[in-house]
C-alpha positions in Angstrom: 28.3 70.1 -24.6 28.9 69.4 -20.9 27.6 66.3 -19.1 27.8 68.0 -15.7 24.7 67.6 -13.6 23.2 71.1 -12.9 23.4 72.1 -9.3 20.1 71.9 -7.5 18.3 75.2 -7.0 18.1 75.8 -3.2 14.5 75.9 -1.9 13.7 78.9 0.2 11.6 77.9 3.2 8.9 80.4 4.0 9.3 82.2 7.3 6.9 80.9 10.0 3.8 82.9 10.5 3.9 85.3 13.4 2.4 84.0 16.7 -0.2 86.1 18.4 -0.6 87.6 21.9 -2.8 90.4 23.0 0.0 91.9 25.1 3.8 91.3 24.8 5.9 92.1 27.8 9.6 92.6 27.0 11.8 91.8 29.9 11.4 89.6 33.0 13.1 91.7 35.7 11.1 93.3 38.5 9.0 95.5 36.3 8.2 92.8 33.7 7.2 90.3 36.3 5.0 92.9 38.0 3.3 93.7 34.8 2.8 90.0 33.9 1.4 89.4 37.4 -1.2 92.2 37.2 -2.2 91.3 33.6 -2.7 87.6 34.6 -4.8 88.8 37.6 -7.0 90.6 35.2 -7.8 87.6 33.1 -4.9 87.4 30.5 -4.0 83.8 29.8 -0.9 82.3 28.4 -0.1 82.9 24.7 2.3 80.0 24.9 -0.4 77.4 25.7 -2.0 77.4 22.3 0.4 78.3 19.5 -2.4 78.2 17.0 -4.6 80.7 18.9 -5.6 83.7 16.8 -5.3 86.0 19.9 -8.9 87.4 19.4 -11.0 84.8 21.2 -9.4 85.5 24.6 -6.9 88.0 26.0 -3.4 86.5 26.1 0.0 87.4 27.3 3.6 86.5 26.7 6.8 87.7 28.4 10.0 87.6 26.2 13.2 87.6 28.2 16.7 87.8 26.7 18.4 86.0 29.6 18.9 82.2 29.9 17.4 82.0 33.3 15.4 84.1 35.8 16.9 87.0 37.7 16.9 90.0 35.4 20.1 92.1 35.7 20.7 90.8 39.3 22.2 87.5 38.0 25.0 89.5 36.3 26.1 91.6 39.3 29.6 91.3 40.8 30.4 88.6 43.3 30.9 90.8 46.3 27.6 92.6 46.1 25.8 90.9 49.0 22.2 91.2 50.1 23.2 93.3 53.1 24.7 96.0 50.8 22.4 96.2 47.8 20.5 99.5 47.4 17.1 97.9 48.0 14.9 95.1 46.7 11.2 95.4 47.0 8.9 92.4 47.2 7.3 91.2 44.0 3.5 91.6 44.1 1.8 88.9 46.0 5.0 87.1 47.2 7.2 88.7 49.9 10.9 88.3 49.7 11.8 85.4 52.1 14.4 85.9 54.8 17.9 85.9 53.3 21.4 85.8 54.6 22.8 89.4 54.4 26.1 87.9 53.4 24.7 85.9 50.4 25.6 87.3 47.0 22.6 89.2 45.5 23.4 87.4 42.1 22.3 84.2 43.8 19.6 85.2 46.2 17.5 87.5 43.9 17.4 85.1 40.9 16.3 82.3 43.2 13.5 84.5 44.4 12.5 85.5 40.9 12.6 81.8 39.8 10.3 80.8 42.6 8.0 83.7 41.8 7.8 82.7 38.1 7.0 79.1 39.0 4.3 80.0 41.6 2.7 82.5 39.3 3.0 80.2 36.3 3.9 83.2 34.1 4.2 82.6 30.3 7.8 83.4 29.9 9.8 82.5 26.8 13.6 82.6 27.0 16.2 83.3 25.8 14.4 85.5 23.4 15.8 88.9 22.5 13.5 91.5 20.9 15.3 93.2 18.0 12.6 95.5 16.7 9.0 96.6 17.3 7.1 98.0 14.2 3.6 99.1 13.3 1.9 96.7 10.9 0.2 99.5 9.1 -0.7 103.2 9.5 -3.7 102.5 11.8 -2.7 103.9 15.2 -4.8 101.3 16.9 -3.6 98.4 14.7 -1.3 95.5 15.5 2.4 95.8 16.3 4.9 93.3 14.9 7.5 92.2 17.5 10.6 90.8 15.8 12.8 88.6 17.9 15.7 86.1 17.7 13.1 83.3 17.9 10.5 84.5 15.4 7.9 87.2 15.4 4.8 88.1 17.4 1.7 90.1 16.4 0.3 92.0 19.3 -2.1 94.8 20.3 0.2 96.3 22.9 3.7 96.1 24.2 4.8 96.6 27.8 8.5 97.4 27.6 10.5 96.5 30.7 14.0 96.1 29.4 15.8 98.3 32.0 19.3 99.5 31.3 21.7 96.6 32.0 22.5 96.0 28.3 23.3 99.6 27.5 26.3 100.7 29.6 27.6 104.2 29.1 31.3 104.9 28.7 32.4 108.5 28.2 34.1 109.4 24.9 37.3 110.5 26.5 40.1 111.4 24.1 42.7 108.6 23.9 40.5 105.9 25.4 41.3 103.6 22.6 45.0 104.1 23.1 45.0 103.1 26.8 47.1 99.9 27.1 45.9 99.0 30.6 42.8 97.1 31.8 39.4 98.8 31.2 36.1 97.6 32.7 32.7 99.0 32.9 30.9 98.3 36.2 28.6 96.0 34.2 31.6 93.7 33.6 33.3 94.1 37.0 33.5 90.8 38.9 36.0 90.9 41.8 38.5 93.3 43.4 41.3 90.7 43.1 41.4 91.3 39.3 42.9 94.7 40.1 45.2 93.7 42.9 48.5 95.7 43.0 47.4 98.1 40.2 46.9 101.8 40.1 43.2 102.1 39.3 41.2 105.1 38.2 37.6 104.7 39.2 35.2 107.0 37.3 31.7 107.9 38.4 29.8 109.8 41.1 27.1 107.2 41.9 26.4 104.5 44.4 28.3 101.8 42.4 31.4 104.0 42.1 31.6 104.5 45.8 31.0 100.7 46.4 33.8 99.8 44.0 36.1 102.4 45.3 35.8 101.1 48.8 36.3 97.5 47.7 39.1 97.9 45.1 41.0 100.3 47.4 41.7 97.3 49.8 43.9 95.6 47.2 45.0 98.4 44.9 45.9 102.1 44.8 42.7 104.0 43.7 42.1 107.4 42.3 38.4 108.6 42.2 37.3 110.8 39.4 33.9 112.6 38.9 32.7 115.3 36.5 31.0 117.1 39.4 31.6 117.4 43.1 29.7 114.5 44.7 26.8 115.7 47.0 26.4 113.6 50.1 23.2 113.8 52.1 23.3 115.5 55.5 20.4 113.4 56.7 19.0 109.9 56.3 17.0 109.5 53.1 13.3 108.9 53.9 10.7 107.7 51.4 7.9 109.8 52.9 9.8 113.1 52.3 12.8 112.7 50.0 11.3 109.8 48.0 8.0 111.5 47.2 9.9 114.7 46.0 12.3 112.6 43.9 9.4 110.7 42.2 7.6 114.0 41.5 10.7 115.5 39.8 11.6 112.4 37.8 7.9 112.0 36.7 8.0 115.6 35.5 11.1 115.0 33.5 9.7 111.8 32.0 6.5 113.6 31.0 8.5 116.2 29.1 10.6 113.6 27.4 14.0 114.2 29.0 16.2 111.1 29.0 16.2 109.5 32.5 19.1 110.6 34.6 20.6 108.6 37.4 18.6 108.4 40.6 21.6 109.8 42.5 21.5 112.9 40.5 18.1 113.6 42.1 18.8 112.2 45.6 22.4 112.8 46.3 24.7 110.1 47.9 23.8 108.5 51.2 26.2 107.7 53.9 26.1 104.0 53.4 28.3 101.6 55.3 30.8 101.4 52.5 30.9 105.2 52.0 31.6 105.6 55.7 34.3 103.0 55.6 35.9 104.5 52.5 36.0 107.9 54.2 37.4 106.3 57.4 40.3 104.8 55.4 41.0 108.0 53.6 40.1 106.8 50.0 36.9 108.9 49.6 38.9 111.7 47.9 37.5 113.0 44.7 39.5 114.4 41.8 38.1 116.4 38.9 37.5 114.3 35.8 40.6 113.7 33.7 40.7 115.2 30.2 42.4 112.4 28.3 44.0 109.0 28.5 47.4 108.0 27.3 48.8 104.4 27.0 49.7 104.3 30.7 48.4 107.5 32.2 45.5 110.0 32.6 45.8 113.7 31.8 44.6 115.5 34.9 42.3 118.6 34.7 45.3 120.8 35.5 47.3 119.3 32.6 49.6 117.1 34.7 50.0 113.4 34.1 49.2 110.5 36.5 50.2 106.9 35.8 47.4 104.3 36.0 47.2 100.6 35.1 43.4 100.2 35.0 40.2 102.2 34.6 36.8 101.2 36.0 34.0 103.1 34.3 31.2 103.3 36.9 29.5 105.7 34.6 26.0 104.3 34.5 23.7 103.1 31.8 21.1 104.4 29.4 17.6 103.0 28.8 17.6 100.0 26.6 15.0 101.2 24.0 16.7 100.9 20.6 14.3 98.1 19.5 11.5 100.6 19.8 13.1 103.1 17.4 10.9 102.1 14.4 7.9 103.5 16.3 9.5 106.9 16.6 8.6 107.4 20.2 11.4 109.8 21.2 10.7 113.5 21.6 13.0 116.4 20.7 14.8 116.2 24.1 16.0 112.6 23.4 13.7 110.7 25.8 10.3 109.1 25.4 7.6 111.5 26.7 5.2 109.6 28.9 1.6 109.9 30.0 1.7 107.8 33.2 3.4 104.7 31.9 2.2 105.1 28.3 4.3 106.6 25.5 2.7 109.8 24.5 3.3 109.1 20.8 1.7 105.7 20.8 -1.0 104.4 23.1 -0.1 100.8 22.3 3.3 101.1 24.1 3.9 101.3 27.9 7.3 101.8 29.4 7.9 100.6 32.9 11.2 100.4 34.9 11.8 103.7 33.1 11.9 107.2 34.4 10.0 107.5 37.7 9.6 103.7 37.8 13.4 102.9 37.8 13.3 101.9 41.5 12.0 98.4 42.5 9.0 99.9 44.3 8.3 102.1 41.4 8.6 99.2 39.0 5.9 97.4 40.9 3.5 100.3 40.8 4.2 100.9 37.2 3.5 97.2 36.4 0.0 97.5 37.9 -0.6 100.9 36.3 0.2 99.6 32.9 -2.0 96.6 33.4 -5.0 98.7 34.5 -4.5 101.1 31.5 -4.3 98.2 29.1 -7.5 96.6 30.4 -9.3 99.9 30.0 -8.0 100.4 26.5 -8.6 96.9 25.2 -12.1 96.8 26.6 -14.2 93.9 27.6 -13.2 90.3 27.3 -10.4 90.1 29.7 -12.3 88.3 32.4 -13.1 89.5 35.8 -10.5 91.7 37.3 -9.1 90.4 40.6 -7.4 92.7 43.1 
């Protein structure tokens, strides 16, 4: 008979009860801040102020942001992307962007602006909190949603999803990519041209970022520009009143039908920006058809020949960061989420902003307001007096 003392049985601690908010906004970039602003203006208070509130006595709001600090995706942009060369930043609602030095990096200026906005608006933002899944509590189409996160769970009546695309970069599945022995970077992880100094660099992509990186990297390296299709440069200056309205109409039509959002450039064409003009002047704006495969130290050209390269920059864009919504089965047969305005057609409790026609900063502002108005109408009385 053994005298050994039995090991204690570990005690399982119960999971903390979910907290409650009438509306959960996911993401604190331009779209998320806009939605929070317009909800707050319509009487939604902070769900963070009273952790024991049941969420029914008053309309409450919380914004869950995966980043450590304000700034959205802007805080992660490469060092040389300055305010004078960004594609456009629209004022947040109710607070104009202050004058900035065009030579200041956007990764510094925009987060500073967002931080000041959050403080002035006193928005209820919890960070860093990453949303991992959103599920229906039961089969009631008007019932609560359960928002699972890295910092506990939330019960809510509605979700405004504003997660953007930054965390879901796209890299083409090119044969031999895993065999390539050189340096590979997606534009998401690009920091500075000097990392590629003296190399032979293949830059892949036909969008604005690809042209920017081509112009910059070509100053310190030999560059080769590859695109799937011949880039289309505009023969006129892009205007919001004509080109912009047409683009929004076409993108909105695709979103309504449930087509996955394409890049804005695929609708607009490339503009003759200062860096595009400079790349052309220096003779580096020369496109090659997309290579068909990668070897350890080379690419296989479309004609079957081989070209040695030391590095590849994949400026191949992003897809919408929506995987956490998959339990709700919002996607249509075409692969995207069909929308009615900002609302998911399959579930009136979910609004998508910064998605489809609201990918631009001005579109994100409009979508934030539209989602707030729609939610106030759906949730009914009790939100306090709406303020314009």
